[in-house]
N, C-alpha and C positions, 0 to 999 in steps of 0.2 A: 713612192717610199713613205712620204708624209701620211698618205692615206692609210697605208698598211699599219704604220704605227700608231695611228689614231684608233684605227679598229681594234688594234691589240689593247690598248688602254681601256676602250669601251668593255671590251670583252672580260678584261681583267677586273674592271669596276663591278660589273654586274655578276661575275662569278665570284667575287670577294663578298657581295651582298647575300649572295644564296649560301655561300660558305658560312657566313656569319649567322644565319638563322638557327634558331634553337631546333631540336628534335626530340620526339617523346616516343618510345617504343612501348607498344601495348601488349597484353598477352597473346593476342591472336597473330602476332608478327607484324602489325600495321605500324607505319612509320609515318608520323604527323609532324609537319614543320610550321613554324611560326616563331612567336615571341612569348616565353614564359612570363607572365604577369604576376603570379602569386602561387606560393606553395603552402598548404596547411595541412593539419593531420589527416583530413580525409579527401582533399581534392587538389588539383593541379589547374589553373586557368591558363589557357593557351589562346593567344590573339592571332588570328590568321586572315589572310587576305581573301580567302575563299569561302569561309563560314563565319566571320567575325569572332567573338570570344566563345571558345568552347571550353566547358568544365568537365575535367576527366576524374574519375574515381581512382584514389591511389591504388587501392587493392587490384585496379586492372592495369597497372603499369609496371613493367620490368625494368624500366630505366630511361635516362634522358641524358641529353648533351646540351650544353649552353655555352655559347661563345661570349655571352655578354657577363659583364662581372655582377654578380649578385651577392646579397648578404644572405647567409645560411645560420639558423640556430639548430643545433642538434638536441637530441632527447636528454642529454645530460647538462644542457644549458650552455655548451661551447659555441662560441660565435666564429664564423669563419666567413671570409670574404675572397671571391675570385670566380673564374670558370670553372666549368664542369664538362668532365667527359665521361661517356660510359666505358666501362671495361668489360663486364659481362652482365648476364642477367641479375639484377639486384645489386650489382657492384659498381660504383662511381668513384671518380677521383676528382677532388676539388685542387685546382691551380691557383696559388696565389704567392707571389713574391718568391719566385724559385723554389717553393715549397709544394710539395705533393701529398696530399691526404687523402688516402683511401678510405672509403666509408661504405657502409651498406645503405641502400636506398631507405630503408626503414628506420635509419637512424636520424634522417632528416625531419625535424619536427615543423618547421616553417621556413619561408624564404620571402624576400622582398628586395626591390630594386634599391640601390646604393642612395638614390635621392629621395626615396620615401622615409617616413619615420618609422622606427622600430615598432613593429604591431603590439609586442608586449607593452611598451610605454603607453601606446593609446589606450590598450585595455585597463591598465593601472589607472590612468586619468579617468577613464569612464566610471570604473568602479569607484574612485575617489568622490567624483561629483555625485554618483548614485547615493552614496554614504551620507552625504551632506544633507542636514535637515532643511526643509524648505517649508516657508508658510504659505498657505492658500486660504482664500476667504470665500464666503458666501452669504448672501443677504437677500431676503425675499419679502415682499409686501403684497398683501391682497386687501383693497378698500371696496366696500360697497355700500350704498346708500339709496334712499328712496324719500321723496317728498309729494306732498299732494294729500290724497284722501287718508294716507298713512305715512308715519315718518319712521324710517328705519336707517340704522347706522351699523356698519361692521368693519373692523380692522383687525388684521392678522399679520404680525412681523415675526421673522425669524432670522436668525444670524448664526454663522459658524465660523471658528477660525482654527485651522488645523496645521499642526507642525508635524511634517512628515519625513523620516528617514528611511533607510533601506530596511530596516528590521523594527522600527517603533514609531509609534504615533501618539501624539497628544492633541486632544481635541477639547475645544471651549464652544458651548452652545446656548442658545437661549431662544424663548420664543414668547409672544404675546399675543393673546386672542380676547378681543373685547368687541361685544355687540350690544345693541339696545333697540328695543321696539318701543314706539310712543313713549319714549324718554324713560323707559324702564329696562335695566339690564338684563339681558337674555343669556350673556357669556361673559366670564371673567376669569381668565385662566393665566397664570405666569409660571414658565418653567426656566430654570438656569441649571446647568449641568457642565461636569468635566469628566474626562476619562483618560486613561493612559494605558497603552499596550504595547508590549515587546515581545519579539520572538528570537529570544538568545540561543534557542537550540531549534531552529525552524525545522519541522512546522510547528513545534511546541513552543509555547511561551506563557506569560502571565499577564494580568491586568488589574487595574484597579479604577473604580468610578464612583462618582458621587452626583446626586441629582436633588434639587429642591423645587417644590412645587406649591402654588397657592391657587385654590379654586373654589370661589364663592360659591358656586352652583354644586358642588359636592361638600359644601360646608367644612371645606378644609382650609384651615388658617395657614398650616404650614406641614407639608410632608415632606420628610428628608429619607433618602434611601441611599445606603453605601454598599458596594460589593467588591470582591477581590477574589482572584483564583486564577485557575489555569485556563489558557486558550489554545485552539488547535486551528490551523489553516487546512481545510480539506482540500482546496484548491486556490491558487491565487495568481490572477494574470491581470493586466490591465483592462481585459474585456469581461471576465468572469472571476468572481471570488466569493468564497464561502467560509466563514469563520463560525466557531462553536465556542461557547465558553460555559465555564462550570466552577462555582466556588461557593463562599459563605458571604453574608452580608448583614445589614442592619436596617430597620425601617422604623420610624418614628414619626406619628402622625399626631398633630394639635387641632382639634376642631373648633369651629366658631363658637361653640357653647361652653368652651373651656375644658373639655374632656380631652384625654390623651390615650393613645395606644402606642405600644412600642414592643418590639419584639426582634430576636436575632432570627435570620432567615437563611435560606438556601437561595443561590443565585445563578440563574441558568439564562443564556442568551444565545442569539443566532443573529448574524449580520451577513446580508447577501446582496450584491451588486451585478448586474448583468446588462451588457451592452448588446441589448437584443437586435437592434439595427443600427445603422449610422445615424438615425434621427430620433433614437428613443433609447434611453438608460433608466433600468428599473432599479430601485432600491427597496429592500425589505428588512426591517429590525423587529425582533421579538425578544421580550424580557419576561421572565417567569420568577417570581420571588415569594414563594410560600414560607410561612412562619415556621420555625422549628419546633415550637411548643404546642402548634395548633395547625396541622396541615389543611384544615378548613378554611384558614385565614391566608388568602393569597392575593397577589396582584399581579395581573397580566397587562402588558402594553405592547401593542402592535402597531406598526406603522409601515405601509406600503405606498410608494409613489413612482409616477413615471416623469422623467424630464424630457422635454422636447424642445430643441433649440429653435431660435426665432431668426428665420433667413440662414444667412451664411455667417452669423455672428458667432464667435466662439465664447462669448460671455453672457449672452442673455438667452434665456430659456423660460418655457412655461412649464410648470410643475404641478401635476395633478395627483392628488392622494386621498388615502383614507387612513384615518387613526382610530383606534380602539382601546379605550380604557376600561378593564373590568376589574372591579373589587367585590371579592366574595362576601365581604360583611361591611357593606356602605353604612353611611351615617343614617339614622332615623329618617324615614320618608323618603330616602333617596334611592334611585335605581343602581342595580349593580353595574350597567354597561353605559358608557358614554361613547358615542360614535361621532366622529367628525369628518366631513368631506372638505376638501379645500382644492383650490386652485391658486396659484400664486406666480407673479411675474419675478424670476430668480435672476440674480446677478452674480456670476462667479468670476474670481480673478486671483 
């Protein structure tokens, strides 16, 4: 008698566990059993003993039943909590606190277990964090020297500080390039700049920028350029981005001999970044500023570089690049094009 009663309890327990399992009916009439883990607008995730977690497309499902109490959000924002039984194809009934709520399967926007946090609250927090502006920094240095039969020394330093939000960016940057051979200067350039861009109507937005440059070897005591206008995101992702700019600007140049040139300009730009591989990220920048009163007077600045991480570090990298500065009307006895090749040890944090 005791053995029979014990056997009855075991059967009851196992039958109860089987009865408590969730079931999903598909369009072809198949019945899948397991535990529903998640429902979203596109999929239902079912955990099974025989195939692990299965992700099923919503449009391939005609209904489901669940003996576990879940939280449900309907398309109109209504929140319900309880078990579910399938009535007919695409018709369900949510049972909670002696209340029966019939709904169509298509009216369920998402579902989650009562122990989990509301997915909508998680999304709102992620959006809030993404919208927060965050500072990032970058600095690089390249030092080269030679002693003996000849004496050479060169140093190139660059820095950048960027404040980035979801739809806007503020950038401060600067660079110093100085070199000498046999105690005679062979390069002496300083650049400081700032720019702000925002995408208030993504992918469209606007920008403003300013840059100041001194270069003894171009006989430039001070060159200041300003620009502002519209920008457009052709595509934008963490691995690949392309932005175009078009606007108006102003360029003022004061040369070492005291002469000056100044003119309103057009302002065109291109910024491109591409994560070519896990170990190489390419950056390309191009700025073209022709004078409005004389289109034969223009300035083109181009910079392309590739950054390669050092070992497993996420902070240190080697950057190799090429920079071109082309001035259509240079100072007397100066060439139109200055080309710089560089390799730098770069730190980003």
